[in-house]
C-alpha positions as CSV (number, residue, x, y, z in Angstrom):
1,M,4.5,-6.5,82.9
2,S,2.7,-4.9,80.2
3,P,2.2,-6.5,77.0
4,S,4.3,-3.7,75.0
5,A,7.1,-4.6,77.8
6,F,8.1,-8.1,76.0
7,T,10.8,-9.2,73.7
8,D,9.7,-11.1,71.3
9,A,11.3,-14.1,73.9
10,E,9.5,-13.3,76.1
11,D,6.2,-12.8,74.6
12,P,4.0,-16.0,75.1
13,R,1.0,-14.6,73.5
14,T,-0.3,-16.6,70.2
15,H,0.7,-14.9,66.7
16,H,0.3,-15.4,63.3
17,V,1.9,-15.3,60.3
18,Y,-0.3,-14.1,57.0
19,R,0.1,-14.1,53.3
20,I,-1.8,-11.2,51.6
21,Y,-2.4,-11.7,48.0
22,A,-3.9,-9.8,44.9
23,A,-7.4,-9.0,43.9
24,D,-6.2,-8.8,40.3
25,N,-3.8,-12.3,39.7
26,D,-3.3,-13.9,43.2
27,E,0.2,-13.0,43.2
28,L,1.7,-13.0,47.0
29,L,2.2,-9.1,48.1
30,Y,2.9,-9.8,51.6
31,I,4.1,-11.8,54.5
32,G,3.7,-10.3,58.0
33,C,3.4,-11.6,61.6
34,T,0.8,-9.7,64.0
35,Q,-1.3,-11.3,67.2
36,N,-4.3,-9.9,65.4
37,V,-4.7,-10.5,61.4
38,Q,-7.8,-8.8,61.3
39,T,-7.0,-5.3,63.3
40,R,-3.6,-5.4,61.3
41,L,-5.6,-5.8,57.5
42,Y,-8.2,-3.2,58.7
43,Y,-5.6,-0.7,59.6
44,M,-3.6,-1.9,56.2
45,T,-6.4,-1.0,53.7
46,R,-7.5,2.2,55.2
47,Q,-4.0,3.5,56.1
48,C,-3.3,3.8,52.6
49,N,-2.3,7.1,51.4
50,L,0.0,7.4,54.7
51,G,3.6,7.0,52.9
52,N,4.1,3.2,53.6
53,H,4.5,1.0,50.3
54,V,3.4,-2.0,52.0
55,N,-0.3,-0.1,52.6
56,A,0.2,1.9,49.1
57,G,1.2,-1.3,47.4
58,I,-1.5,-3.4,48.1
59,A,-4.4,-0.4,47.5
60,Q,-3.7,-0.3,44.7
61,R,-3.6,-4.0,43.5
62,G,-6.4,-5.2,45.9
63,L,-6.8,-7.3,48.6
64,G,-7.6,-10.6,47.8
65,R,-7.2,-14.0,49.6
66,V,-5.3,-13.7,52.7
67,E,-4.2,-17.2,54.6
68,S,-2.8,-17.3,58.1
69,Q,-1.3,-19.9,60.4
70,E,-0.9,-19.7,64.2
71,Y,2.4,-19.5,66.1
72,P,2.4,-20.5,70.3
73,D,4.4,-17.3,70.8
74,K,6.0,-14.4,68.7
75,A,9.4,-15.4,68.9
76,T,8.7,-18.7,66.8
77,A,5.9,-16.6,64.2
78,R,8.6,-13.9,63.5
79,E,11.4,-16.5,62.8
80,A,8.3,-18.7,60.2
81,E,7.9,-15.3,59.1
82,R,11.5,-14.1,58.1
83,Q,12.1,-17.8,56.4
84,A,8.3,-17.8,54.7
85,I,9.6,-13.8,53.3
86,A,13.8,-15.5,52.1
87,A,11.8,-18.2,50.5
88,E,9.0,-16.8,48.7
89,A,10.0,-13.0,47.7
90,P,6.8,-11.6,48.3
91,L,6.4,-7.9,45.8
92,L,6.3,-5.7,48.7
93,N,8.4,-7.2,52.0
94,R,11.5,-5.5,51.8
95,Q,13.0,-7.0,55.1
96,H,14.4,-10.6,55.0
97,N,13.9,-10.8,51.0
98,P,17.3,-10.5,49.0
99,K,15.7,-11.9,46.0
100,R,13.3,-8.7,45.1
101,W,15.0,-5.8,47.1
102,S,18.5,-4.8,48.0
103,K,19.2,-4.4,51.2
104,R,21.3,-1.0,51.0
105,D,19.0,1.1,48.8
106,A,15.6,-0.6,49.4
107,V,15.3,-1.1,45.4
108,P,14.4,-4.4,43.7
109,V,17.1,-6.7,42.6
110,E,18.2,-9.2,39.9
111,P,17.3,-11.7,38.6
112,V,14.3,-9.5,37.9
113,T,14.0,-7.3,33.9
114,L,14.2,-3.8,33.9
115,D,10.4,-4.2,33.0
116,E,9.9,-6.1,36.0
117,M,11.9,-3.5,37.7
118,R,9.5,-0.6,36.5
119,D,6.4,-2.8,37.0
120,A,7.0,-3.3,40.6
121,L,8.1,0.4,41.4
122,Q,5.3,1.4,39.8
123,K,2.6,-0.7,41.9
124,L,4.3,0.9,44.9
């Protein structure tokens, strides 16, 4: 079976949950899951003009500190990623992030102020 044919539950390869912090103020920008953190960061920082709000947001804020934690398989890493996003509310994560983004409109939601909402949208 080719690696791309694995479901999350079947994928036996180790995966990492990584956190990206802003260079200017160490704010948590994004939490993601990948098999290879260095490769993911390479593409995220070089594809900033392709319309992806995460890549653009990281390019605008500057890539600061990156942390990662290894998990034994993809399913475990995906669940850890989901829980971390829900608990830590990174600025650029939309999925699993009800503290910052509405599911329906993908726009910032309360309890942010209007100024914080404008700032968040301008940084994207």
